[in-house]
KOLKOLKOL-342236 format. One line per 4 residues: number of its first residue (from 1); for each residue x, y, z of C-alpha. Coordinates in steps of 0.001 Angstrom, whole numbers, plus 500000, padded with zeros to 6 digits. Each point is the difference from the previous one (the first is absolute). Example, Ala and Ser with C-alpha at 12.3 -4.5 7.8 and 13.67 -1.06 7.14 Angstrom:
residues 2
1> 512300:495500:507800; 501370:503440:499340
end
This chain:
residues 254
1> 500000:500000:500000; 501232:503504:499135; 499914:501857:503326; 500821:503282:498258
5> 497465:499850:497156; 497475:502234:501753; 502536:502671:500990; 502603:499893:497198
9> 499265:503488:498646; 500006:501491:503504; 503117:498107:501056; 501924:501308:496972
13> 499226:503593:501025; 500419:499333:503717; 503525:498590:499642; 501215:502133:497089
17> 501874:502307:502383; 501681:497147:501918; 503479:500583:498612; 502355:499269:502918
21> 501157:496729:498471; 500105:500967:496319; 503421:501678:500151; 501335:496953:501850
25> 498914:497717:497153; 501234:502405:497333; 503435:500089:501630; 500042:496228:500368
29> 499048:499559:496341; 502832:502287:498886; 502511:497753:501736; 498452:496599:499193
33> 499925:498387:496551; 496490:499588:498610; 497522:499324:498685; 497671:500550:502963
37> 496873:498184:501145; 497727:501546:502610; 497663:497515:501626; 496667:501274:501333
41> 500584:503243:498115; 496452:501337:500472; 499272:503241:498180; 503616:500589:498983
45> 501198:502218:502817; 503539:498515:499813; 500266:498268:496630; 498988:503063:497955
49> 502775:502275:501391; 502524:497193:499465; 498904:499672:496374; 500197:503792:499670
53> 503676:499700:500964; 500501:497760:496983; 499991:496620:501735; 498182:497111:498363
57> 497326:499062:502533; 497339:497310:500332; 497205:500642:502474; 498114:496976:501323
61> 496797:500244:502027; 497036:497741:500686; 497534:502915:499755; 498833:500973:496524
65> 498262:502996:501570; 503244:501305:501474; 501968:499433:496789; 497359:501890:498021
69> 500973:503195:501844; 503663:499940:498974; 499288:502118:496873; 498527:502659:502330
73> 503334:500416:501815; 501197:503568:499512; 503332:498829:498537; 498606:497260:497774
77> 500648:500028:496255; 499065:497259:497568; 503586:499954:498738; 501449:498989:503370
81> 501936:496697:500146; 497325:498626:502354; 498044:496776:499632; 497188:499050:502366
85> 498788:496481:500693; 496951:498943:501974; 501116:496996:502040; 500189:498630:503521
89> 503584:500334:501253; 499819:496501:501489; 499147:498427:496610; 501573:502201:497319
93> 502225:498299:497436; 502684:502520:498918; 501200:499663:496414; 503195:502026:500394
97> 502688:500663:502612; 500227:503200:502028; 502854:501620:501886; 497844:501714:502634
101> 496678:499030:501614; 498001:502225:502347; 497087:499535:502378; 499287:503491:501308
105> 498042:501602:502835; 498778:497027:502047; 498553:498195:496979; 501596:496696:500998
109> 497861:500144:503155; 496920:499153:497918; 501282:496417:499849; 498635:498174:503002
113> 501565:496547:500274; 503489:498533:499993; 499067:498056:496865; 499093:503276:498253
117> 503170:501705:501236; 502219:497225:498668; 498087:499739:496728; 500426:503740:499420
121> 503700:499931:500866; 500526:497014:497714; 498373:501950:497163; 502339:502915:500733
125> 502918:497561:499983; 498977:498650:496580; 499515:503530:498684; 503474:501195:500994
129> 503207:499141:498254; 502724:498384:502175; 501308:502660:502362; 496928:502220:499454
133> 498639:502222:502769; 496655:499818:501820; 498725:502812:502246; 497049:499585:502375
137> 498726:503039:501917; 497881:499288:503072; 498432:501664:503011; 502147:499400:503090
141> 497731:498495:502685; 500354:501390:503503; 498517:497868:502742; 499716:503077:502197
145> 497395:501476:497651; 498298:497060:498278; 497503:499584:502887; 498847:503570:499292
149> 498458:498839:496705; 496518:499420:501382; 497778:500818:497028; 499401:503683:500758
153> 498830:501862:496889; 502173:503090:499465; 500104:502722:497365; 503245:499379:498137
157> 499965:502768:497390; 497936:502117:497651; 500688:500508:496299; 498355:501259:496835
161> 499137:497988:496901; 500695:501375:496506; 496303:500877:499570; 500032:502103:503176
165> 498261:497581:502323; 501503:499853:503494; 500894:496666:501555; 500414:499245:503680
169> 501939:496821:500696; 499377:498108:503231; 502093:497057:501159; 499362:497306:502607
173> 502649:497455:501025; 500082:497215:502528; 502777:497536:500683; 500083:496274:500571
177> 503439:499413:501484; 499545:496216:500096; 499563:499956:496217; 502399:502922:499316
181> 497240:501823:498143; 498638:503513:499933; 496467:500178:498658; 499376:503230:498114
185> 496921:501835:498745; 500248:502971:497622; 496822:502080:499870; 499802:502807:497439
189> 497155:502513:500297; 499581:501878:496704; 498215:503336:500420; 498465:501693:496963
193> 498836:503609:499535; 496518:499172:501297; 501464:498577:503230; 498991:496486:499088
197> 502462:497374:501222; 500991:496828:498213; 501846:497536:502214; 502465:497480:498538
201> 501621:497361:502207; 502742:497413:499725; 501312:497587:502617; 503047:497766:500032
205> 502538:498402:502317; 503715:500835:500170; 502364:497308:501292; 503002:501594:501684
209> 503471:498484:500198; 502879:499895:502428; 503473:500539:498615; 501436:496520:500429
213> 496757:498348:498953; 500329:501790:496667; 503708:499170:499737; 499168:496329:500573
217> 497313:500055:497269; 502418:501644:497594; 502680:497407:500750; 497534:497181:499318
221> 499219:501568:496622; 503658:500307:498972; 500809:503568:501053; 502733:501422:502208
225> 499242:503225:501868; 502591:502688:499242; 498529:503044:501758; 497249:500863:502488
229> 498929:503639:500316; 497673:501800:502374; 498883:502749:497617; 500433:501334:496473
233> 503067:502015:501032; 501780:496657:500580; 500195:500376:503767; 500919:496761:501794
237> 497011:497920:501040; 499195:500047:503724; 497038:499765:502346; 499004:503613:499346
241> 500044:499711:496216; 496848:500867:498093; 500768:497522:497221; 501524:496572:499541
245> 501665:500219:496582; 501797:496821:499003; 502349:499772:497026; 500857:496465:498914
249> 502014:498411:497217; 498895:496982:498016; 502456:497138:500175; 502336:499775:497042
253> 499182:496415:499110; 498540:499760:496521
end
């Protein structure tokens, strides 16, 4: 089921100004041989700027609705060296080899089971050439704060759609520490000029990871971790880090 189908157009606008990680990936791409594959690429927030830099990029996402909004990205041009493929990351059969693979902004957390995690990492392994680089960017769980996720509905932000309608975004989250999951609800209230409100909802679960759990999964899939960062400025990872960014290299066996 496509959890984002109902909110794809709103999500693309909502996250268009989330740019903290884009420069990180652009710098990484400049120093890593391509081509590039971005798994769970969504509406093109990362893969479009990379293609604008001249890199040959393939964007893979399970959601046709999300992929359909890539041409609406402000930097998109039809001439970009960007190919999009609708596919489940755990099942995709790559037909070429890549030098760099990305899973940005918590997207890997949509996979819920160890079987899914390993299947996805094995696909990434098959997609990369020997010695290729995989980057996974995740939320860093903090046990001091996870119990605070109790399902309270909070106003997250307000933004305007291209047609002038105003959207209020509400978010509710609650954690299940036994299952390492955060259940999330996005609620968008779209207000038109007559003060009528259209409400659009989406709900999904995010499975968080601990550092060495992820390193173990990567090792099982044939990767060796080369770097672990705590933010997009490449600060060392520690307990106070906002992110868990893992850079791994595919084994060099052919």
